[in-house]
Structures are given as C-alpha cells and as structure tokens.
VEXVO-537805 format. One record per residue (C-alpha): residue number from 1; residue in one letter; chain; x negated, y, z. Coordinates in steps of 0.1 Angstrom, whole numbers, plus 5000, padded with zeros to 4 digits. Layout:
@i NUM aa A ch A xx X yy Y zz Z $
...
This chain:
@i 1 aa M ch A xx 2753 yy 4178 zz 9424 $
@i 2 aa S ch A xx 2719 yy 4169 zz 9408 $
@i 3 aa L ch A xx 2699 yy 4138 zz 9412 $
@i 4 aa P ch A xx 2668 yy 4143 zz 9433 $
@i 5 aa T ch A xx 2636 yy 4126 zz 9421 $
@i 6 aa V ch A xx 2631 yy 4099 zz 9447 $
@i 7 aa Q ch A xx 2595 yy 4089 zz 9449 $
@i 8 aa P ch A xx 2588 yy 4069 zz 9481 $
@i 9 aa E ch A xx 2551 yy 4068 zz 9473 $
@i 10 aa R ch A xx 2551 yy 4107 zz 9475 $
@i 11 aa Y ch A xx 2572 yy 4110 zz 9506 $
@i 12 aa E ch A xx 2545 yy 4119 zz 9531 $
@i 13 aa E ch A xx 2530 yy 4143 zz 9506 $
@i 14 aa Q ch A xx 2563 yy 4162 zz 9500 $
@i 15 aa L ch A xx 2570 yy 4163 zz 9537 $
@i 16 aa A ch A xx 2535 yy 4178 zz 9544 $
@i 17 aa E ch A xx 2541 yy 4204 zz 9517 $
@i 18 aa K ch A xx 2575 yy 4213 zz 9532 $
@i 19 aa A ch A xx 2560 yy 4215 zz 9567 $
@i 20 aa S ch A xx 2532 yy 4238 zz 9555 $
@i 21 aa R ch A xx 2556 yy 4261 zz 9539 $
@i 22 aa I ch A xx 2577 yy 4263 zz 9570 $
@i 23 aa R ch A xx 2547 yy 4270 zz 9592 $
@i 24 aa S ch A xx 2537 yy 4298 zz 9569 $
@i 25 aa E ch A xx 2571 yy 4313 zz 9567 $
@i 26 aa F ch A xx 2576 yy 4314 zz 9605 $
@i 27 aa A ch A xx 2541 yy 4323 zz 9615 $
@i 28 aa E ch A xx 2551 yy 4358 zz 9623 $
@i 29 aa F ch A xx 2571 yy 4346 zz 9653 $
@i 30 aa G ch A xx 2541 yy 4330 zz 9669 $
@i 31 aa I ch A xx 2557 yy 4295 zz 9668 $
@i 32 aa P ch A xx 2544 yy 4265 zz 9688 $
@i 33 aa E ch A xx 2535 yy 4233 zz 9671 $
@i 34 aa L ch A xx 2561 yy 4223 zz 9645 $
@i 35 aa E ch A xx 2578 yy 4190 zz 9654 $
@i 36 aa L ch A xx 2584 yy 4168 zz 9623 $
@i 37 aa F ch A xx 2612 yy 4143 zz 9619 $
@i 38 aa R ch A xx 2610 yy 4120 zz 9589 $
@i 39 aa S ch A xx 2638 yy 4106 zz 9567 $
@i 40 aa R ch A xx 2639 yy 4072 zz 9552 $
@i 41 aa P ch A xx 2621 yy 4076 zz 9519 $
@i 42 aa E ch A xx 2651 yy 4062 zz 9500 $
@i 43 aa N ch A xx 2687 yy 4052 zz 9506 $
@i 44 aa Y ch A xx 2692 yy 4080 zz 9531 $
@i 45 aa R ch A xx 2724 yy 4098 zz 9518 $
@i 46 aa M ch A xx 2757 yy 4085 zz 9532 $
@i 47 aa R ch A xx 2777 yy 4106 zz 9507 $
@i 48 aa A ch A xx 2777 yy 4109 zz 9469 $
@i 49 aa E ch A xx 2799 yy 4123 zz 9442 $
@i 50 aa F ch A xx 2798 yy 4116 zz 9405 $
@i 51 aa H ch A xx 2816 yy 4131 zz 9376 $
@i 52 aa V ch A xx 2832 yy 4105 zz 9353 $
@i 53 aa W ch A xx 2828 yy 4109 zz 9315 $
@i 54 aa H ch A xx 2850 yy 4091 zz 9290 $
@i 55 aa E ch A xx 2840 yy 4079 zz 9256 $
@i 56 aa G ch A xx 2868 yy 4059 zz 9239 $
@i 57 aa D ch A xx 2878 yy 4030 zz 9262 $
@i 58 aa H ch A xx 2845 yy 4033 zz 9281 $
@i 59 aa C ch A xx 2837 yy 4057 zz 9310 $
@i 60 aa Y ch A xx 2806 yy 4061 zz 9332 $
@i 61 aa Y ch A xx 2791 yy 4082 zz 9360 $
@i 62 aa R ch A xx 2775 yy 4114 zz 9349 $
@i 63 aa M ch A xx 2753 yy 4140 zz 9365 $
@i 64 aa F ch A xx 2732 yy 4169 zz 9354 $
@i 65 aa D ch A xx 2695 yy 4173 zz 9352 $
@i 66 aa P ch A xx 2685 yy 4203 zz 9375 $
@i 67 aa Q ch A xx 2658 yy 4215 zz 9351 $
@i 68 aa T ch A xx 2674 yy 4210 zz 9316 $
@i 69 aa K ch A xx 2710 yy 4212 zz 9328 $
@i 70 aa Q ch A xx 2717 yy 4183 zz 9304 $
@i 71 aa P ch A xx 2741 yy 4155 zz 9314 $
@i 72 aa F ch A xx 2729 yy 4120 zz 9318 $
@i 73 aa E ch A xx 2744 yy 4086 zz 9327 $
@i 74 aa V ch A xx 2739 yy 4074 zz 9363 $
@i 75 aa T ch A xx 2736 yy 4037 zz 9369 $
@i 76 aa S ch A xx 2718 yy 4038 zz 9403 $
@i 77 aa F ch A xx 2714 yy 4064 zz 9430 $
@i 78 aa P ch A xx 2681 yy 4059 zz 9449 $
@i 79 aa S ch A xx 2688 yy 4086 zz 9475 $
@i 80 aa G ch A xx 2722 yy 4070 zz 9483 $
@i 81 aa S ch A xx 2729 yy 4044 zz 9509 $
@i 82 aa E ch A xx 2726 yy 4007 zz 9502 $
@i 83 aa T ch A xx 2764 yy 4006 zz 9504 $
@i 84 aa I ch A xx 2768 yy 4032 zz 9477 $
@i 85 aa N ch A xx 2743 yy 4014 zz 9454 $
@i 86 aa R ch A xx 2760 yy 3981 zz 9460 $
@i 87 aa L ch A xx 2794 yy 3994 zz 9451 $
@i 88 aa M ch A xx 2790 yy 4020 zz 9425 $
@i 89 aa M ch A xx 2785 yy 3999 zz 9393 $
@i 90 aa P ch A xx 2809 yy 3970 zz 9401 $
@i 91 aa L ch A xx 2835 yy 3996 zz 9410 $
@i 92 aa I ch A xx 2832 yy 4016 zz 9378 $
@i 93 aa E ch A xx 2833 yy 3983 zz 9358 $
@i 94 aa A ch A xx 2866 yy 3973 zz 9376 $
@i 95 aa I ch A xx 2880 yy 4008 zz 9369 $
@i 96 aa I ch A xx 2871 yy 4005 zz 9332 $
@i 97 aa A ch A xx 2891 yy 3973 zz 9330 $
@i 98 aa S ch A xx 2923 yy 3990 zz 9343 $
@i 99 aa N ch A xx 2941 yy 4016 zz 9323 $
@i 100 aa H ch A xx 2960 yy 4028 zz 9354 $
@i 101 aa L ch A xx 2928 yy 4034 zz 9373 $
@i 102 aa K ch A xx 2908 yy 4048 zz 9344 $
@i 103 aa K ch A xx 2933 yy 4072 zz 9329 $
@i 104 aa R ch A xx 2922 yy 4108 zz 9333 $
@i 105 aa L ch A xx 2898 yy 4099 zz 9362 $
@i 106 aa F ch A xx 2872 yy 4127 zz 9364 $
@i 107 aa Q ch A xx 2854 yy 4122 zz 9397 $
@i 108 aa V ch A xx 2845 yy 4095 zz 9422 $
@i 109 aa E ch A xx 2833 yy 4103 zz 9457 $
@i 110 aa F ch A xx 2817 yy 4079 zz 9482 $
@i 111 aa L ch A xx 2816 yy 4083 zz 9520 $
@i 112 aa T ch A xx 2797 yy 4055 zz 9537 $
@i 113 aa T ch A xx 2783 yy 4046 zz 9572 $
@i 114 aa Q ch A xx 2753 yy 4029 zz 9586 $
@i 115 aa T ch A xx 2776 yy 4000 zz 9595 $
@i 116 aa Q ch A xx 2785 yy 3996 zz 9558 $
@i 117 aa E ch A xx 2820 yy 4011 zz 9559 $
@i 118 aa A ch A xx 2830 yy 4028 zz 9526 $
@i 119 aa L ch A xx 2857 yy 4053 zz 9517 $
@i 120 aa V ch A xx 2861 yy 4060 zz 9480 $
@i 121 aa S ch A xx 2880 yy 4089 zz 9466 $
@i 122 aa L ch A xx 2893 yy 4087 zz 9430 $
@i 123 aa I ch A xx 2901 yy 4121 zz 9417 $
@i 124 aa Y ch A xx 2924 yy 4126 zz 9386 $
@i 125 aa H ch A xx 2937 yy 4151 zz 9361 $
@i 126 aa R ch A xx 2972 yy 4135 zz 9364 $
@i 127 aa Q ch A xx 2997 yy 4126 zz 9390 $
@i 128 aa L ch A xx 2994 yy 4091 zz 9405 $
@i 129 aa D ch A xx 3024 yy 4067 zz 9403 $
@i 130 aa D ch A xx 3032 yy 4034 zz 9419 $
@i 131 aa D ch A xx 3014 yy 4015 zz 9391 $
@i 132 aa W ch A xx 2982 yy 4033 zz 9402 $
@i 133 aa K ch A xx 2989 yy 4025 zz 9438 $
@i 134 aa Q ch A xx 2993 yy 3988 zz 9431 $
@i 135 aa E ch A xx 2961 yy 3985 zz 9412 $
@i 136 aa A ch A xx 2942 yy 4007 zz 9436 $
@i 137 aa T ch A xx 2954 yy 3985 zz 9465 $
@i 138 aa E ch A xx 2941 yy 3954 zz 9447 $
@i 139 aa L ch A xx 2908 yy 3972 zz 9441 $
@i 140 aa Q ch A xx 2906 yy 3982 zz 9478 $
@i 141 aa E ch A xx 2911 yy 3946 zz 9489 $
@i 142 aa R ch A xx 2887 yy 3932 zz 9463 $
@i 143 aa F ch A xx 2858 yy 3953 zz 9475 $
@i 144 aa G ch A xx 2866 yy 3956 zz 9512 $
@i 145 aa I ch A xx 2867 yy 3994 zz 9511 $
@i 146 aa R ch A xx 2892 yy 4022 zz 9517 $
@i 147 aa I ch A xx 2905 yy 4041 zz 9487 $
@i 148 aa I ch A xx 2922 yy 4076 zz 9484 $
@i 149 aa G ch A xx 2937 yy 4089 zz 9452 $
@i 150 aa R ch A xx 2937 yy 4126 zz 9446 $
@i 151 aa A ch A xx 2953 yy 4148 zz 9420 $
@i 152 aa R ch A xx 2966 yy 4184 zz 9419 $
@i 153 aa K ch A xx 2988 yy 4188 zz 9450 $
@i 154 aa Q ch A xx 2987 yy 4151 zz 9456 $
@i 155 aa K ch A xx 2968 yy 4128 zz 9480 $
@i 156 aa R ch A xx 2976 yy 4091 zz 9482 $
@i 157 aa V ch A xx 2960 yy 4073 zz 9512 $
@i 158 aa L ch A xx 2962 yy 4035 zz 9509 $
@i 159 aa D ch A xx 2948 yy 4027 zz 9544 $
@i 160 aa K ch A xx 2930 yy 4054 zz 9563 $
@i 161 aa D ch A xx 2914 yy 4087 zz 9552 $
@i 162 aa Y ch A xx 2883 yy 4083 zz 9574 $
@i 163 aa V ch A xx 2854 yy 4060 zz 9583 $
@i 164 aa T ch A xx 2839 yy 4055 zz 9617 $
@i 165 aa E ch A xx 2801 yy 4061 zz 9619 $
@i 166 aa T ch A xx 2779 yy 4048 zz 9648 $
@i 167 aa L ch A xx 2748 yy 4069 zz 9656 $
@i 168 aa T ch A xx 2722 yy 4057 zz 9681 $
@i 169 aa V ch A xx 2707 yy 4085 zz 9703 $
@i 170 aa D ch A xx 2680 yy 4075 zz 9728 $
@i 171 aa G ch A xx 2693 yy 4040 zz 9729 $
@i 172 aa K ch A xx 2730 yy 4049 zz 9734 $
@i 173 aa A ch A xx 2756 yy 4044 zz 9707 $
@i 174 aa F ch A xx 2780 yy 4073 zz 9698 $
@i 175 aa H ch A xx 2810 yy 4068 zz 9675 $
@i 176 aa Y ch A xx 2824 yy 4093 zz 9651 $
@i 177 aa T ch A xx 2855 yy 4094 zz 9629 $
@i 178 aa Q ch A xx 2844 yy 4111 zz 9596 $
@i 179 aa V ch A xx 2873 yy 4123 zz 9576 $
@i 180 aa E ch A xx 2873 yy 4124 zz 9538 $
@i 181 aa N ch A xx 2867 yy 4158 zz 9522 $
@i 182 aa S ch A xx 2854 yy 4173 zz 9555 $
@i 183 aa F ch A xx 2818 yy 4182 zz 9565 $
@i 184 aa T ch A xx 2796 yy 4155 zz 9579 $
@i 185 aa Q ch A xx 2758 yy 4153 zz 9581 $
@i 186 aa P ch A xx 2747 yy 4135 zz 9549 $
@i 187 aa N ch A xx 2716 yy 4119 zz 9562 $
@i 188 aa A ch A xx 2726 yy 4097 zz 9591 $
@i 189 aa G ch A xx 2691 yy 4087 zz 9601 $
@i 190 aa V ch A xx 2679 yy 4123 zz 9603 $
@i 191 aa N ch A xx 2711 yy 4132 zz 9621 $
@i 192 aa E ch A xx 2701 yy 4108 zz 9648 $
@i 193 aa H ch A xx 2667 yy 4126 zz 9651 $
@i 194 aa M ch A xx 2685 yy 4159 zz 9653 $
@i 195 aa L ch A xx 2708 yy 4147 zz 9681 $
@i 196 aa S ch A xx 2679 yy 4131 zz 9700 $
@i 197 aa W ch A xx 2659 yy 4164 zz 9698 $
@i 198 aa A ch A xx 2688 yy 4185 zz 9710 $
@i 199 aa S ch A xx 2696 yy 4160 zz 9737 $
@i 200 aa R ch A xx 2660 yy 4159 zz 9751 $
@i 201 aa T ch A xx 2659 yy 4197 zz 9749 $
@i 202 aa S ch A xx 2692 yy 4200 zz 9768 $
@i 203 aa Q ch A xx 2680 yy 4176 zz 9794 $
@i 204 aa Q ch A xx 2649 yy 4197 zz 9799 $
@i 205 aa I ch A xx 2671 yy 4228 zz 9803 $
@i 206 aa A ch A xx 2693 yy 4210 zz 9828 $
@i 207 aa L ch A xx 2664 yy 4199 zz 9849 $
@i 208 aa S ch A xx 2647 yy 4233 zz 9848 $
@i 209 aa A ch A xx 2636 yy 4246 zz 9882 $
@i 210 aa S ch A xx 2652 yy 4279 zz 9874 $
@i 211 aa L ch A xx 2686 yy 4263 zz 9874 $
@i 212 aa K ch A xx 2697 yy 4255 zz 9909 $
@i 213 aa E ch A xx 2730 yy 4239 zz 9899 $
@i 214 aa R ch A xx 2744 yy 4224 zz 9868 $
@i 215 aa S ch A xx 2755 yy 4250 zz 9843 $
@i 216 aa D ch A xx 2778 yy 4251 zz 9812 $
@i 217 aa L ch A xx 2773 yy 4249 zz 9775 $
@i 218 aa L ch A xx 2789 yy 4271 zz 9748 $
@i 219 aa E ch A xx 2788 yy 4256 zz 9713 $
@i 220 aa L ch A xx 2798 yy 4275 zz 9682 $
@i 221 aa Y ch A xx 2805 yy 4258 zz 9648 $
@i 222 aa C ch A xx 2810 yy 4224 zz 9665 $
@i 223 aa G ch A xx 2824 yy 4206 zz 9635 $
@i 224 aa N ch A xx 2836 yy 4171 zz 9643 $
@i 225 aa G ch A xx 2818 yy 4172 zz 9677 $
@i 226 aa N ch A xx 2785 yy 4158 zz 9663 $
@i 227 aa F ch A xx 2763 yy 4175 zz 9688 $
@i 228 aa T ch A xx 2791 yy 4180 zz 9715 $
@i 229 aa C ch A xx 2795 yy 4143 zz 9722 $
@i 230 aa V ch A xx 2758 yy 4138 zz 9729 $
@i 231 aa L ch A xx 2751 yy 4170 zz 9748 $
@i 232 aa A ch A xx 2782 yy 4171 zz 9770 $
@i 233 aa G ch A xx 2765 yy 4147 zz 9795 $
@i 234 aa H ch A xx 2738 yy 4173 zz 9803 $
@i 235 aa F ch A xx 2762 yy 4200 zz 9814 $
@i 236 aa E ch A xx 2790 yy 4206 zz 9839 $
@i 237 aa K ch A xx 2814 yy 4218 zz 9813 $
@i 238 aa V ch A xx 2813 yy 4226 zz 9776 $
@i 239 aa L ch A xx 2834 yy 4251 zz 9756 $
@i 240 aa A ch A xx 2832 yy 4244 zz 9718 $
@i 241 aa T ch A xx 2846 yy 4264 zz 9689 $
@i 242 aa E ch A xx 2854 yy 4254 zz 9653 $
@i 243 aa I ch A xx 2876 yy 4271 zz 9627 $
@i 244 aa A ch A xx 2885 yy 4242 zz 9604 $
@i 245 aa K ch A xx 2917 yy 4224 zz 9615 $
@i 246 aa T ch A xx 2906 yy 4190 zz 9602 $
@i 247 aa S ch A xx 2873 yy 4192 zz 9621 $
@i 248 aa V ch A xx 2890 yy 4203 zz 9653 $
@i 249 aa H ch A xx 2913 yy 4172 zz 9651 $
@i 250 aa S ch A xx 2883 yy 4150 zz 9644 $
@i 251 aa A ch A xx 2863 yy 4165 zz 9673 $
@i 252 aa R ch A xx 2892 yy 4157 zz 9697 $
@i 253 aa E ch A xx 2894 yy 4121 zz 9684 $
@i 254 aa N ch A xx 2856 yy 4118 zz 9688 $
@i 255 aa F ch A xx 2857 yy 4130 zz 9724 $
@i 256 aa K ch A xx 2882 yy 4103 zz 9732 $
@i 257 aa L ch A xx 2861 yy 4077 zz 9713 $
@i 258 aa N ch A xx 2830 yy 4085 zz 9734 $
@i 259 aa G ch A xx 2847 yy 4090 zz 9767 $
@i 260 aa V ch A xx 2838 yy 4127 zz 9768 $
@i 261 aa D ch A xx 2861 yy 4145 zz 9792 $
@i 262 aa N ch A xx 2844 yy 4178 zz 9801 $
@i 263 aa V ch A xx 2849 yy 4196 zz 9768 $
@i 264 aa E ch A xx 2875 yy 4222 zz 9758 $
@i 265 aa I ch A xx 2877 yy 4232 zz 9721 $
@i 266 aa A ch A xx 2892 yy 4263 zz 9706 $
@i 267 aa R ch A xx 2900 yy 4269 zz 9670 $
@i 268 aa L ch A xx 2882 yy 4302 zz 9665 $
@i 269 aa S ch A xx 2856 yy 4315 zz 9642 $
@i 270 aa S ch A xx 2823 yy 4328 zz 9657 $
@i 271 aa E ch A xx 2834 yy 4364 zz 9650 $
@i 272 aa E ch A xx 2867 yy 4358 zz 9668 $
@i 273 aa F ch A xx 2851 yy 4342 zz 9698 $
@i 274 aa T ch A xx 2826 yy 4370 zz 9700 $
@i 275 aa Q ch A xx 2855 yy 4395 zz 9702 $
@i 276 aa A ch A xx 2871 yy 4373 zz 9729 $
@i 277 aa M ch A xx 2839 yy 4372 zz 9750 $
@i 278 aa N ch A xx 2834 yy 4409 zz 9747 $
@i 279 aa K ch A xx 2870 yy 4415 zz 9759 $
@i 280 aa E ch A xx 2878 yy 4433 zz 9726 $
@i 281 aa R ch A xx 2907 yy 4411 zz 9716 $
@i 282 aa E ch A xx 2930 yy 4384 zz 9731 $
@i 283 aa F ch A xx 2937 yy 4352 zz 9712 $
@i 284 aa R ch A xx 2967 yy 4330 zz 9718 $
@i 285 aa R ch A xx 2945 yy 4300 zz 9709 $
@i 286 aa L ch A xx 2925 yy 4308 zz 9741 $
@i 287 aa S ch A xx 2955 yy 4312 zz 9763 $
@i 288 aa E ch A xx 2949 yy 4280 zz 9782 $
@i 289 aa I ch A xx 2911 yy 4285 zz 9785 $
@i 290 aa D ch A xx 2897 yy 4306 zz 9814 $
@i 291 aa L ch A xx 2865 yy 4321 zz 9799 $
@i 292 aa D ch A xx 2856 yy 4336 zz 9833 $
@i 293 aa S ch A xx 2854 yy 4301 zz 9849 $
@i 294 aa Y ch A xx 2824 yy 4291 zz 9829 $
@i 295 aa R ch A xx 2788 yy 4296 zz 9840 $
@i 296 aa F ch A xx 2770 yy 4295 zz 9807 $
@i 297 aa S ch A xx 2732 yy 4289 zz 9806 $
@i 298 aa T ch A xx 2729 yy 4277 zz 9771 $
@i 299 aa I ch A xx 2745 yy 4283 zz 9737 $
@i 300 aa L ch A xx 2742 yy 4260 zz 9707 $
@i 301 aa V ch A xx 2749 yy 4273 zz 9672 $
@i 302 aa D ch A xx 2749 yy 4253 zz 9640 $
@i 303 aa P ch A xx 2761 yy 4279 zz 9614 $
@i 304 aa P ch A xx 2767 yy 4275 zz 9577 $
@i 305 aa R ch A xx 2740 yy 4286 zz 9552 $
@i 306 aa A ch A xx 2750 yy 4323 zz 9557 $
@i 307 aa G ch A xx 2736 yy 4321 zz 9592 $
@i 308 aa L ch A xx 2749 yy 4342 zz 9622 $
@i 309 aa D ch A xx 2767 yy 4375 zz 9616 $
@i 310 aa E ch A xx 2755 yy 4406 zz 9635 $
@i 311 aa G ch A xx 2780 yy 4403 zz 9663 $
@i 312 aa T ch A xx 2772 yy 4366 zz 9670 $
@i 313 aa E ch A xx 2734 yy 4376 zz 9670 $
@i 314 aa K ch A xx 2741 yy 4399 zz 9698 $
@i 315 aa L ch A xx 2763 yy 4374 zz 9716 $
@i 316 aa V ch A xx 2736 yy 4347 zz 9717 $
@i 317 aa Q ch A xx 2711 yy 4372 zz 9731 $
@i 318 aa N ch A xx 2732 yy 4371 zz 9764 $
@i 319 aa F ch A xx 2721 yy 4335 zz 9770 $
@i 320 aa D ch A xx 2690 yy 4322 zz 9788 $
@i 321 aa N ch A xx 2687 yy 4293 zz 9764 $
@i 322 aa I ch A xx 2696 yy 4292 zz 9727 $
@i 323 aa L ch A xx 2696 yy 4261 zz 9705 $
@i 324 aa Y ch A xx 2698 yy 4271 zz 9669 $
@i 325 aa I ch A xx 2703 yy 4244 zz 9643 $
@i 326 aa S ch A xx 2698 yy 4258 zz 9608 $
@i 327 aa C ch A xx 2703 yy 4245 zz 9572 $
@i 328 aa N ch A xx 2688 yy 4276 zz 9557 $
@i 329 aa P ch A xx 2654 yy 4288 zz 9568 $
@i 330 aa E ch A xx 2659 yy 4322 zz 9550 $
@i 331 aa T ch A xx 2689 yy 4332 zz 9571 $
@i 332 aa L ch A xx 2673 yy 4316 zz 9602 $
@i 333 aa K ch A xx 2643 yy 4339 zz 9598 $
@i 334 aa H ch A xx 2667 yy 4369 zz 9594 $
@i 335 aa N ch A xx 2685 yy 4360 zz 9626 $
@i 336 aa L ch A xx 2653 yy 4354 zz 9645 $
@i 337 aa S ch A xx 2640 yy 4389 zz 9637 $
@i 338 aa T ch A xx 2668 yy 4401 zz 9660 $
@i 339 aa I ch A xx 2669 yy 4373 zz 9685 $
@i 340 aa C ch A xx 2632 yy 4373 zz 9691 $
@i 341 aa Q ch A xx 2635 yy 4409 zz 9704 $
@i 342 aa T ch A xx 2648 yy 4394 zz 9736 $
@i 343 aa H ch A xx 2638 yy 4357 zz 9734 $
@i 344 aa K ch A xx 2607 yy 4337 zz 9725 $
@i 345 aa I ch A xx 2605 yy 4304 zz 9706 $
@i 346 aa E ch A xx 2599 yy 4275 zz 9730 $
@i 347 aa K ch A xx 2603 yy 4247 zz 9704 $
@i 348 aa I ch A xx 2607 yy 4245 zz 9667 $
@i 349 aa A ch A xx 2614 yy 4214 zz 9646 $
@i 350 aa L ch A xx 2618 yy 4204 zz 9609 $
@i 351 aa F ch A xx 2642 yy 4176 zz 9601 $
@i 352 aa D ch A xx 2638 yy 4163 zz 9566 $
@i 353 aa Q ch A xx 2675 yy 4160 zz 9559 $
@i 354 aa F ch A xx 2670 yy 4164 zz 9521 $
@i 355 aa P ch A xx 2638 yy 4148 zz 9510 $
@i 356 aa Y ch A xx 2622 yy 4157 zz 9477 $
@i 357 aa T ch A xx 2640 yy 4190 zz 9476 $
@i 358 aa H ch A xx 2631 yy 4225 zz 9488 $
@i 359 aa H ch A xx 2659 yy 4224 zz 9514 $
@i 360 aa A ch A xx 2649 yy 4222 zz 9551 $
@i 361 aa E ch A xx 2670 yy 4216 zz 9582 $
@i 362 aa M ch A xx 2655 yy 4231 zz 9613 $
@i 363 aa G ch A xx 2660 yy 4233 zz 9651 $
@i 364 aa V ch A xx 2648 yy 4261 zz 9673 $
@i 365 aa H ch A xx 2649 yy 4264 zz 9711 $
@i 366 aa L ch A xx 2646 yy 4299 zz 9724 $
@i 367 aa I ch A xx 2643 yy 4311 zz 9759 $
@i 368 aa R ch A xx 2648 yy 4346 zz 9774 $
@i 369 aa K ch A xx 2616 yy 4365 zz 9777 $
C-alpha cells in the first residue's frame, strides 16, 4: 500500500482529468453524458494498513513511496478517516510502551466507520499469549476500540471481529456488519453515491412502461449485500450469489439488520451459476432454490478487477437490463465489446472512489437493443 498525494486544492482538477480520460476511453461505445460523483477531498478512506518497523526499543508505521520504492515513516494519513488519524499515533505510542504488544509486531490494520467505530488488527511474527491478551484488552478499553490479534494459524478476538457501518441512501439509513479481513468498499461516502445511483436506476427499471408487473433481480458477486439491501425493495424477489463464505454470512446478517426478506443467496461463483442457469450442471448449494420460479428482468454484476469471464458475458446478454459496477475500466471495456453487440449503454457514471490515483470506479446501465 502506498500513500496517495492528497491535495484538496487540486481535487476538482484531478477529477476533471480522470473524467476526460474515461470519456475518451469509452467514446467508441457512443456513451451518453458521463455522470460524475465526487469524493471528499480528504479523510475518505475507512480502511488503512501500515507496516511496523522496529529500531531498537522504538517502532513506527512505515510505507513505501510509489515512485522511488523507498520506505518512509508515516505520522498522519490524510486520505484516511478522521477516526484513523485520531487513533494512529496515540495507539502506536501506547504499543511502544508495552513489550508484550510491541514484540515482533509487523503490521497494524484499521477498519473504521462513519459513526466512528474502529476495529484494529495487530499482526505478529509470534504466537500470542495471555500476557498479550491482558495488555491488548487494557488498550482496547483505553481507546474505546475493538482489537484483534493475528499470528500464524492464530486469531485472538477480544470482543467482536466486525464493525457496523451506517450508509444513508436517498434519506434512508442502511446498516452493515463489516467483518475484519473481508472486502468492504473503502470510501464510504462514494459508496453511498454508488448505492443511490444503482437505486435510482433500479427504480426507473421497475417503473418502466415495458414492465407490466414487478420482476426479479439477479445479482452476481454480492459480497456482504452492499447493493442487495438497497435494491431489494425495487424488485419482487432477488437471487444473489457470492463465493466467499465470510461474505455470505455477512450478507445474511445484513439482510436481517435491514429487514430484507425477499432475497435468497447461493454460495456459488459466477462461472458455477452460469453452468446452473444453462442447465449444464446441478449444484447441491442450489437444491433449495427453484431457478425456474424467477422472472428476471435485471442483472447486477460487481466483479473483481479481472472482470467477467466469457461464460458470464454471455449470461448477462440474456437480460433486458444490465447494471455493471466496475473497479477496472480496462476489463469493463473488454466486456462491453461483447455486451454491446446486443445491448446499448443507457447510463454511465464515474465514482471517484480513489482520489488522486489513476483508479476509477464505474457504473454502467445497459438495455437490450
């Protein structure tokens, strides 16, 4: 992880440059006007991880310069949340003062929320004993945080291994358990923009004159139910898939937290679900789900950086409406080259999830030609 150069005075300039690049890269698809969703200029990241470097009795956070690859000491993290910046230096000072907490510590990870909850993981090159637990518990109580200790084949949870984030979407609050060491959107403010965009788009689909009755949503790569909880209200039923066990468990908890009762979730990869939909293979994990009972009008995909595989590309082309959330414009373009043979881009959005970097998070709504 490298430290981005946070320059609030340059925020609009860097966003304009990113938007110009995206417009140019996607011009071949005849895109409509690009919708832009801004980040906070600073304190936008809810997560951070720092290496810990030891020099004698002293230790400090260390990161690497992306250009020179040289290490440097970190005493503040402008892209990190206010909670991370409030905690990071007092916490390392308290760790330095304790031999049990400091000994062979090599990484500190922060997971925070917009409501100022914090979960801190201390990662070691040694096994953690009861002396560590006692001092870590005192540290947890002193700072009002949750602490997890990790070492090889060892995980010591002092309280809980998650935080609960609250995201506001079009005036409504949604609550999410976010588990340590599992994927969550790092920029909570931009995540709210993404959810609002997807919600409004789904509402438009649901109200479309071409749909005489409410239809169903298929969601691949649903993670912890980030989009599912918000979009479920716009559809009769939702079928969601996710391969990671931890995320499937979190999604189910989040459905309960938000009173979502029209979603079924299957622990399948997108490739496996494509095989199931095409009647090529049966899965025991789908034994209690009747695929034929669904009337899908819309599919939402939020794949990893590798994008959609060839089989999933073909699967999404069977749907009237496609919502594609992408963290990699390059693989998005590759997928669109196939998908746009049958569909056209109705809406396209840029979400500035990672300011001051070349990374771009995008949303595309496609409709059948």
